Each structure stands twice: as C-alpha cells, then as structure tokens.
N, C-alpha and C positions, 0 to 999 in steps of 0.2 A: 253206893256202887263200889266194889273190890275186884281190883284185877289183878290176877297171878299169870306169869310168865312161867311156861312150863318149856321151855327151849323151843328152838329154831322159829315157827309161826303158830305155835299152839299157846292158846291163852284161855284162861278160865276167867268167868265172868260172873259174880254173885250181884243179884240185883232182885229187888222185891221178893225174897225169900226162895228165889229159883238159882240154880247154877246151869250156865251157859259154857260149853267147851267149844273151843273154836281150832278147826284144825288140826285133830289130835296126830301129831306124830312123835311118838314120845320112845317106845320099845326099839325103834331103829336108829336113835340118835345115843352114841354111847354119852354125850355129855350129858345126858339127862337119864343116866343110869341110875341115880338115886331117886328118882320119881318112881313111885308104883301105880301104874295104872287101875290097878284094884281099888285104891283108896279113893280116886278121883268120883265125886260125885257129877252128875249130869242128868239135867231135867231135858236138856235141847242140846244137839251138837249141830253147830254151823259149819260148813264146808265151802270154801270158797272156790275149789276147783278140783280136778280129780287127780292130780299128781300124786305118786306115792307118799312123799314127804309133807303131805297134807291129809291124807286118808287112811294110813297104815293101820290105826288103832280105832277107825270108826266102829267097824263092826263088833270088835270086842268091848267095847266100852258101851255099846249101844245094846247089845245082848244083855249084859249084866244090870244096867241102870234102866234099861226101858225107854231110853232118851228118845225123844224126835228130833229126826234128820232133817235140818233146814239147809236147801240147797237149791241150785237149778232144776231145771225138770229132768234132766238125763241124769243127774247124780242121783236126785231122790227116787227115780224109778230103779237105778241099780241096786239101792239098798232096799228098795221095798220088794225087788225079787227075793231078796233074803230072808223076807219077812218081817224087816225092821219098820218101826214107826216112821213117817216122813212128811214132810210139808213141802211141796216145790213151790219155786218162785220164778222170776225170771226179771231181765233187766228193767228197772224204774219200777216195777212194782212194790209194794208194801203191805203189809200186814200186822195186825194189833192183836200180839200175845198176850198170856197173862203176866208177864215181865214187863212188858212196854212194846213200842212200835219197832220194826225190822223193815228195813229198805234194802234191795239188794241191787247194786249200782255196778258201773262198768270198771271193768279192770282189762289191761291190755297185757296179753300173755298168752299160754296155751292151755290145753286141758285133755289129758287122757289118763285112762288107769295104768296100772301097772302092766296089764296085759294088753296094751294098746285100744280098747273099749273106749269109742267116744264118750267124753266128758263134758261134752255142751261147751260154750263160751263160759270162761273165767269170769269171776266178779268179785266184788266186797261188799261189806255191810255196813248200814248206818243203823245204827241203835240207839233209840231214845227211851230210857228208862230213869225213874227217880229223879226227874229234874236235871239228869245229866245227859248228855249225847256225846257217843264217839264213833269215830269212823274206823274201822278196819279194811285197810286197803287191798288185802290179800297180795298176790304176787302181780305185780305191775309195773309197768314204764311210768314215767311221768307223762301226764294227759291233761290235754284242757278240760275234760269232762270233770275233773276234780273242781273246777270253779262254781259248777252247779250246784255243788253239795250245800256250801253256805248261804246260796239264794232261798234254801228251804229250811236248812238247820243250822242253828248255831253251835258249834263245837266245843265241847270242854277237852276233848283229848284226840287225835290222831294218830293210829297204830300205823306205821311206814315200814316197809323193806327198805332195808339200806345198805345190804350186802354187794350189790353191783352183779356183774355177769349175767343173771339171771331176772334181775329188776332193776330198780333204780338205784342210784348211788347215794353217798350223803349228799352230795351237792344237789341233785335232782329231787332229794327229799326236802331240801329246804326250800325249793321253788315249788313244792307240792305244798309246803305249810303255808306258802303267802297265796297260794291258789285256793286253799281251804279256808283261809282267814283264822289258822288256829296256830298259836305258839307253842303249845304244850304238845311235845311227841314222845310217843313212844317206839323205841326203833326194835325191829325184829327181822327175821330171815338175815341173819349174817353168823359168820364164824362156825357154822356146823360142821361144814366141810372146807377143803382148800380153796376151792372157787370163791368163796365168799367171807373171806378172812377180812376183817377191818383192824384199822388202829382205833381203839377206843378214845383215847384222850384227842386225838385229832378230829374224830367226828364230833365229840363234845365242844370242843374248842370253835368249830366250825358254826355250829348250832348258836354258840354263846355269842360268837361276833356278829351274828346275824339277828341278835337280840331275842333269841329263841331257847326253849330248854329241851333238850336231849336226854331222855332217860335211857339207859342200858340196864336194866335189870338181871342180878343173878339167877339162874334157874330155879326156880321154886320162891322166888321172892315176889312179894306182893305190894301193892299200893292202893290208896283209898281215894275215890273222887267225893 
C-alpha cells in the first residue's frame, strides 16, 4: 500500500492495483501549485464531508477518470445529479470493493457545500486492504467514538488532522492515537492557511515524547506500508 500526500487533507492511496483519492483539494491550494490534477489517477474518490477544502476538485477528476465517488448519501447524491459514478454509504456501514473493505465512521465536524447545500453528516474512513489497515479521520474533534475502531480493526496507520481551530490539535491527536491503539500517525489538515499553521518540530517532539511516530510529508511525497 502506497500513500501520497497531495496537501491539506488530500491523500492518494495505491492498493491492489487501484488508485484511491481522498478529499481532493489541490487547485485551490497555493502550497500544492506544483501538483497537476490532470496527472492524478483515480479509480475511486473518497469524500469525508462536503466542505470546499475537501471537494473542490472532485468533479473535475471524476469526469476525467470516471472514478466512483464514495461518501455519505447526501454527498453521493450531489455528485450523482452531475452524472458522476457514486457509491453511497452511511455511518457504521461497510462495503467490500475490489481493493478492500471500506467502513464509514463518525466524525465531529460540520458539512455543507460551498453554496450552502446540505452535505449530510461528516465522517471518516477505515480501509482494510493488502493486509494493511488505515484510518482516515477526516475533519474531526477528538471523540470517544475513536475507541470503537480498534475493537474491530487493528490499525497500521492513522491519518489525523492536527491543525487545530477547525479540528483536533496535536495534543488531542496524541490522545486520539491512544484511543485508536495506533502509534504510527500521518498528520494532515495543517499549514494550508493561517488558522491552522503549526510548529512542525514541536509537533514531532510531542509525539516522540509520547512514544509515537508523527510523519509530516512534503506535498507530493509518498510512504509505503
């Protein structure tokens, strides 16, 4: 399983010969100006919630790649009306896709499209594929619901927001990693704009002092699980 960071909360995942893109917000992110969305492959696009900084490039990429959009019912129907492929889900539900199993789990946040259209309740995803299990939290506060995830799935990686103000901060993310029983964390949703700028070295040290590994990737950088 290969994971690529495309900036903000956008993640690419290569698993079982399939390309998964999560929350594509690239063309609106000046820090990702070197990323060309026309070069990104996508068989599936996972969307955690409807905010513009998670959905901006969904339509353009889905039209070009013919990707299936996986999200909650309201978001799936929003893109279905545009003639795009979709697979609707809701909280607690899971589905076996050709790359692995996906479960849609709770998040504590808000969710609306840029025009104010209702985007359903926000969520995160647990993906099991190639004998590796990852949790993509989406935008969320720290929540006790995270304790439920390791009761069903032993995680190899947790992808957590750490930028504060709109989501958890670094300290809450450390607690979240305890709840998740996962010491390998990929941070995201930080630095894109002023409200969520963080001190990288301080964040890494806090995780290190807690006996955990926080990875902060450069935009376009990848890791292998």
